[in-house]
TORDRENTI-80123 format. One line per 5 residues: number of its first residue (from 1); for each residue x, y, z of N, C-alpha, C. Coordinates in steps of 0.001 Angstrom, whole numbers. Layout:
BEGIN
NUM	X,Y,Z,X,Y,Z,X,Y,Z ~ ...
***
This chain:
BEGIN
1	106930,135869,39104,107086,136149,37680,107945,135076,37005 ~ 109089,134733,37597,109948,133704,37014,109286,132338,37058 ~ 108476,132076,38092,107781,130791,38175,106805,130647,37012 ~ 106127,131713,36671,105206,131676,35535,105967,131531,34224 ~ 107095,132180,34119,107895,132117,32906,108417,130701,32657
6	108692,129950,33727,109180,128583,33571,108103,127640,33040 ~ 106832,128030,33155,105735,127184,32688,105536,127263,31175 ~ 106137,128240,30538,105975,128423,29095,106655,127281,28357 ~ 105908,126686,27405,106465,125613,26567,106378,126080,25119 ~ 107533,126212,24487,107576,126670,23106,107456,125478,22171
11	106746,125634,21056,106624,124518,20106,107961,124248,19416 ~ 108134,122997,19011,109353,122643,18290,109282,123183,16867 ~ 110395,123094,16189,110445,123556,14793,109486,122726,13934 ~ 109412,121428,14190,108521,120549,13422,107063,120911,13676 ~ 106696,121141,14928,105319,121528,15247,104949,122853,14589
16	105874,123790,14595,105624,125084,13964,105429,124916,12464 ~ 106257,124078,11827,106148,123840,10395,104812,123187,10057 ~ 104438,122152,10796,103182,121439,10525,101984,122372,10716 ~ 102003,123166,11769,100907,124100,12016,100815,125142,10912 ~ 101958,125630,10454,101966,126622,9368,101399,126032,8083
21	101759,124800,7772,101237,124143,6568,99736,123940,6698 ~ 99272,123529,7881,97840,123339,8085,97080,124649,7907 ~ 97628,125734,8419,96983,127041,8260,96930,127418,6787 ~ 98015,127207,6058,98036,127527,4625,96979,126718,3870 ~ 96868,125430,4189,95873,124578,3521,94462,125067,3832
26	94189,125409,5083,92848,125878,5456,92522,127203,4773 ~ 93499,128092,4661,93278,129369,3967,92986,129120,2494 ~ 93720,128199,1870,93478,127883,466,92086,127283,278 ~ 91684,126390,1173,90340,125804,1080,89254,126857,1273 ~ 89450,127749,2230,88461,128808,2460,88381,129735,1250
31	89526,130070,663,89532,130936,-522,88809,130263,-1677 ~ 89060,128980,-1878,88385,128249,-2959,86877,128194,-2702 ~ 86490,127935,-1469,85067,127872,-1123,84377,129203,-1410 ~ 84964,130290,-932,84337,131599,-1135,84363,132011,-2601 ~ 85363,131595,-3360,85386,131872,-4793,84211,131175,-5483
36	84004,129902,-5141,82904,129151,-5748,81563,129757,-5358 ~ 81388,130078,-4081,80118,130665,-3629,79883,132004,-4317 ~ 80918,132833,-4419,80787,134135,-5072,80418,133971,-6549 ~ 81049,133019,-7219,80761,132776,-8634,79319,132317,-8825 ~ 78864,131395,-7991,77492,130887,-8096,76488,132002,-7817
41	76721,132796,-6788,75788,133879,-6468,75775,134948,-7557 ~ 76930,135250,-8133,76974,136231,-9228,76222,135712,-10438 ~ 76399,134443,-10765,75684,133835,-11890,74175,133867,-11643 ~ 73769,133507,-10436,72341,133489,-10109,71748,134891,-10160 ~ 72442,135863,-9606,71898,137224,-9598,71812,137783,-11017
46	72802,137479,-11871,72731,137941,-13261,71520,137343,-13969 ~ 71283,136076,-13737,70138,135418,-14388,68815,135953,-13851 ~ 68737,136183,-12570,67508,136723,-11983,67235,138125,-12513 ~ 68273,138950,-12601,68098,140298,-13127,67772,140291,-14607 ~ 68305,139308,-15343,68022,139207,-16775,66559,138838,-17010
51	65992,138078,-16107,64573,137697,-16250,63691,138932,-16160 ~ 64068,139879,-15324,63249,141092,-15122,63316,142079,-16273 ~ 64231,141925,-17184,64376,142896,-18277,63596,142492,-19488
***
């Protein structure tokens, strides 16, 4: 058990900070992407439904 515990390597404070920033950037990009896709699909569906009326 102790031999396995000695193999654990914890990230440094800098690595943790950089990884956290990268995750935040990726979440922001994904949110922007899905916002744009949702807006385009809503616009398209409204126009398609308007044609049928």
